[in-house]
C-alpha positions in Angstrom: 81.5 106.9 86.2 81.7 110.7 86.4 80.3 112.9 83.6 80.7 116.6 83.3 77.9 118.7 84.7 77.1 120.4 81.5 76.7 117.0 79.7 74.2 115.8 82.4 72.3 119.0 82.1 72.0 118.6 78.3 70.7 115.1 78.8 68.1 116.3 81.3 67.1 118.9 78.7 66.6 116.2 76.1 64.3 114.4 78.5 62.2 117.5 79.1 62.0 118.5 75.4 61.9 115.0 74.0 58.1 115.1 73.1 58.7 118.5 71.4 61.6 117.1 69.5 59.5 114.3 68.2 56.8 116.7 67.0 59.1 119.2 65.4 62.0 117.4 63.8 61.6 117.4 60.0 64.6 118.6 58.0 67.4 117.3 60.3 65.7 114.0 60.9 68.9 111.8 60.7 71.1 114.1 62.8 68.5 114.8 65.5 67.6 111.1 66.0 71.2 110.1 66.3 71.7 112.8 68.9 68.7 111.7 70.9 69.7 108.1 70.9 73.2 109.0 72.0 72.0 111.1 74.9 69.6 108.4 76.0 72.3 105.9 75.9 74.5 108.1 78.1 71.7 108.6 80.5 71.1 104.8 80.8 74.8 104.4 81.6 74.7 107.0 84.3 71.6 105.5 85.9 73.1 102.0 85.7 76.3 103.2 87.4 74.3 104.9 90.1 72.2 101.8 90.7 75.2 99.5 91.0 77.3 101.9 93.0 78.9 100.1 95.9 80.0 102.1 98.9 83.6 101.4 99.9 84.3 101.3 103.7 87.8 102.3 104.5 89.2 100.5 107.5 91.5 102.1 110.0 95.1 100.8 110.2 95.5 98.3 112.9 97.8 99.0 115.9 99.8 97.1 118.4 103.4 96.3 119.4 105.2 93.6 117.5 104.1 90.1 118.7 101.3 91.6 120.9 98.0 89.7 121.2 94.7 91.0 122.7 92.6 88.4 124.5 89.0 89.3 125.2 87.5 87.2 128.0 86.0 87.6 131.5 88.4 88.7 134.2 87.3 85.7 136.3 88.5 83.3 133.6 91.8 85.1 133.1 92.9 84.8 136.7 92.2 81.1 137.0 93.2 77.8 135.4 91.5 78.9 132.1 94.0 81.9 131.9 96.9 79.7 132.9 96.2 77.4 130.0 96.1 80.3 127.6 99.4 81.7 128.9 101.1 78.3 128.7 100.3 78.2 124.9 100.5 81.8 123.8 103.0 83.2 126.3 105.3 80.2 126.6 108.9 81.3 126.9 111.9 80.7 124.7 115.5 80.8 125.8 117.5 83.5 124.0 121.1 83.9 125.0 120.3 82.7 128.5 117.3 84.9 129.0 113.7 83.8 128.7 111.2 85.7 126.5 107.5 85.0 125.8 106.7 84.3 122.2 103.8 86.8 122.4 103.0 89.6 124.8 99.4 89.1 126.0 96.9 91.9 126.8 93.7 90.7 128.4 90.5 92.8 128.3 87.1 92.0 129.8 84.4 92.2 127.2 82.9 95.2 129.1 85.9 97.3 128.2 86.5 95.9 124.7 86.0 99.4 123.2 86.0 100.6 119.6 89.6 101.6 120.0 90.6 98.2 121.3 88.9 96.5 118.3 91.6 98.1 116.1 94.3 95.8 117.5 96.2 93.7 114.9 95.8 90.3 116.7 92.7 89.5 118.7 91.2 86.3 120.2 87.7 86.6 121.6 86.3 84.0 123.9 82.5 83.7 124.6 80.0 81.2 126.0 76.6 81.0 124.3 74.5 78.5 122.3 76.9 78.5 119.4 79.9 76.2 118.9 82.3 78.0 116.6 86.0 78.4 115.9 86.4 81.2 113.3 89.2 83.4 111.9 88.2 86.6 110.2 90.6 89.0 108.5 90.4 92.8 108.8 87.1 93.0 110.6 87.6 96.5 112.2 91.1 97.4 111.0 93.7 96.3 108.5 95.7 94.2 108.6 94.0 92.2 111.4 93.6 88.6 112.6 90.4 88.2 114.6 89.8 84.7 116.1 86.3 84.0 117.5 86.0 81.1 119.9 82.4 80.3 121.0 81.1 77.3 123.0 78.2 76.5 125.4 80.4 76.4 128.5 83.9 77.2 129.7 85.0 73.6 129.6 84.2 73.2 125.9 85.7 76.6 125.3 89.0 75.6 126.8 89.0 72.3 124.8 88.5 74.3 121.7 91.3 76.6 122.5 93.8 73.8 123.3 92.9 72.0 120.1 93.6 75.1 118.0 96.3 76.9 120.0 99.1 75.9 117.6 97.1 77.1 114.6 96.4 80.4 116.3 100.0 80.9 117.1 101.1 80.1 113.6 98.8 82.6 112.1 100.0 85.3 114.4 103.7 84.5 113.8 103.3 84.5 110.0 101.3 87.8 110.2 103.9 89.5 112.4 106.7 88.4 110.1 104.8 89.7 107.1 104.2 93.0 108.8 107.9 93.3 109.7 108.8 92.5 106.0 106.6 95.4 104.9 108.3 97.7 107.4 111.7 96.6 106.1 110.7 97.3 102.5 109.5 100.8 103.5 112.7 101.6 105.3 115.0 100.4 102.5 115.7 103.0 99.7 119.4 102.5 98.9 120.7 100.4 96.0 123.4 98.2 97.5 125.4 97.3 94.4 127.9 95.2 96.4 125.1 92.6 97.0 124.7 92.1 93.3 128.4 92.2 92.6 129.3 89.7 95.3 126.3 87.4 95.4 124.0 88.2 92.5 121.0 89.0 94.6 119.3 91.9 96.3 118.1 92.4 99.9 115.8 95.0 101.4 118.2 96.3 104.1 116.9 99.4 105.9 118.9 102.6 105.5 119.9 102.7 109.1 122.3 99.8 108.5 125.8 100.5 107.4 128.5 98.4 105.7 130.9 97.3 108.4 133.2 94.9 106.5 133.6 93.9 102.9 136.0 91.2 101.8 136.6 89.4 98.5 136.2 86.0 100.1 133.2 87.0 99.4 132.0 88.4 102.7 129.7 91.3 103.6 128.9 92.5 107.1 126.2 95.2 107.7 125.4 96.6 111.1 122.6 98.7 112.7 123.4 100.5 116.0 121.0 100.2 119.0 121.0 102.3 122.2 122.6 99.3 124.0 124.1 97.2 121.2 123.6 96.4 117.6 122.0 94.1 114.9 124.4 92.5 112.5 123.7 91.0 109.1 126.4 89.0 107.3 126.5 87.2 103.9 129.0 84.7 102.6 129.1 81.5 100.5 130.7 78.1 100.3 130.8 75.6 97.4 128.1 72.9 97.6 130.9 70.3 97.6 132.2 71.6 100.9 128.9 71.3 102.5 127.7 68.1 100.9 130.3 65.3 100.9 131.1 62.0 102.5 133.3 63.5 105.3 130.4 64.3 107.5 126.7 65.4 107.7 125.4 68.5 106.0 124.4 69.9 109.4 127.9 69.6 110.8 129.4 71.2 107.7 127.0 74.1 108.0 128.1 74.8 111.6 131.8 74.4 110.6 131.3 76.9 107.8 129.7 79.4 110.3 132.5 79.0 112.8 135.2 79.4 110.2 133.6 82.7 109.1 133.3 83.8 112.7 137.0 83.2 113.4 138.2 84.6 110.1 136.1 87.8 109.8 133.9 88.5 112.9 136.3 89.8 115.4 135.5 91.8 118.5 137.4 94.8 120.0 139.1 92.5 122.5 142.5 91.0 121.3 142.2 87.6 119.6 138.4 87.4 120.3 136.0 86.2 117.7 132.4 84.9 117.3 131.5 81.2 117.3 128.4 79.0 117.8 127.4 78.6 121.4 127.4 75.1 122.8 125.5 76.1 126.0 122.1 76.4 124.4 120.9 73.9 121.8 120.7 75.1 118.2 118.0 74.0 115.8 118.3 73.2 112.1 115.2 72.8 109.9 114.6 72.5 106.2 112.7 75.2 104.4 112.5 76.9 101.0 113.4 80.5 100.2 112.7 82.0 96.8 111.8 78.4 95.6 115.2 77.2 96.6 115.9 74.6 99.3 117.4 76.1 102.4 118.4 75.2 106.0 117.1 77.5 108.8 119.5 77.5 111.7 118.7 79.3 115.0 120.7 79.3 118.2 123.1 81.5 120.2 126.5 82.8 119.4 129.3 83.5 121.9 132.8 84.9 121.7 136.1 83.2 122.2 138.3 85.2 124.6 135.4 87.7 125.3 132.1 87.8 127.2 129.7 88.9 124.4 126.9 86.6 123.3 123.4 86.7 121.9 121.0 84.9 119.5 121.4 84.4 115.8 119.3 83.3 112.8 120.8 81.9 109.7 119.5 80.7 106.3 121.8 78.6 104.2 120.4 78.6 100.7 121.3 75.8 98.2 121.9 77.5 94.9 122.5 75.1 92.0 123.0 77.8 89.5 126.1 79.1 91.2 126.9 75.7 92.8 127.0 77.2 96.2 125.4 77.5 99.6 124.6 81.2 100.2 124.6 82.0 104.0 122.7 85.0 105.3 122.8 85.5 109.0 121.5 87.9 111.6 123.4 88.3 114.9 121.8 90.3 117.8 124.0 92.0 120.3 121.8 93.7 122.8 122.8 92.7 126.4 120.1 92.7 129.2 117.3 93.5 126.7 114.7 91.4 125.0 115.8 90.4 121.5 112.7 88.8 119.9 111.9 91.9 117.8 115.4 92.2 116.5 115.5 88.5 115.5 112.2 89.1 113.7 113.7 92.1 111.9 116.7 90.1 110.8 114.5 87.3 109.5 112.4 89.8 107.6 115.5 91.2 105.9 116.7 87.7 105.0 113.4 86.7 103.5 113.4 89.8 101.3 116.1 88.2 99.1 115.5 88.3 95.4 117.7 86.7 92.7 115.7 88.1 89.8 116.1 91.8 90.1 118.5 93.5 87.7 
């Protein structure tokens, strides 16, 4: 609580002259007593606020490339089998359009050089051997946002067992955190009102301003694109009636892929004559069930390729079952970035998709 200086001075004056006031007040007894009580009450409030005042420590913003993890452990452990085990869990590779990419980029630091600056990293795992046995996650220890895992055991053998037991949990926390940060970045970069989204699909998306509308069709179909130095990121939306996806003519999974391939052939052409996008059969796709905005959805990941052309890359698709409009709403991200790593672009596309909102006016 902040009071004006003059008011505080007046209260202090009352304290100094309070005995005199008690001796001399006669005529204005009621008014003076009320005034004294009021000032004493204000003074009590000020002193109480001062007593209960809590100092607020402002943390530095964390830093680090997307999907980067800092590992704090002795150099001798990192170069041996202990380090091999860590790499096999946190730097295992995924196949994206024929190329292999690690799920996380690992940066190892010996505890001796784990400086104050390094402690501001967004994702940290610290390994130590002492008399404790502890697996602990703390949020925003030195910076914000921050995930700081502490692994402590009496010896390296127990320490490694602890890590292996919790490796999947550690990876899940980092993945969720990186997606959340990417979603914040997407929201900050999106300032335009895209009325066509509401008109065509009754929803909004946080699409960054560096995307432009490539194709619009009354099917309905929308195609947005962001240019990269060596390619582009593509975001497409379309819908199919539920009855075309769920029927006795085949499985839902097959109908989802057939819908995607129909859209690719119909709308997603390349510059080459009679070339269009389809689902790749070289690399296995995955289909999992999720929820998005409290609606059931299928998450499809895999690779796309072109018929009559040589372009290819990864994609991510969410097919949302929407009973209100009796439809499956498809939102997909296609990455075209030859000879470059594409994990960050896939993360960006998923962050945009997960910004969907059906409730905004």
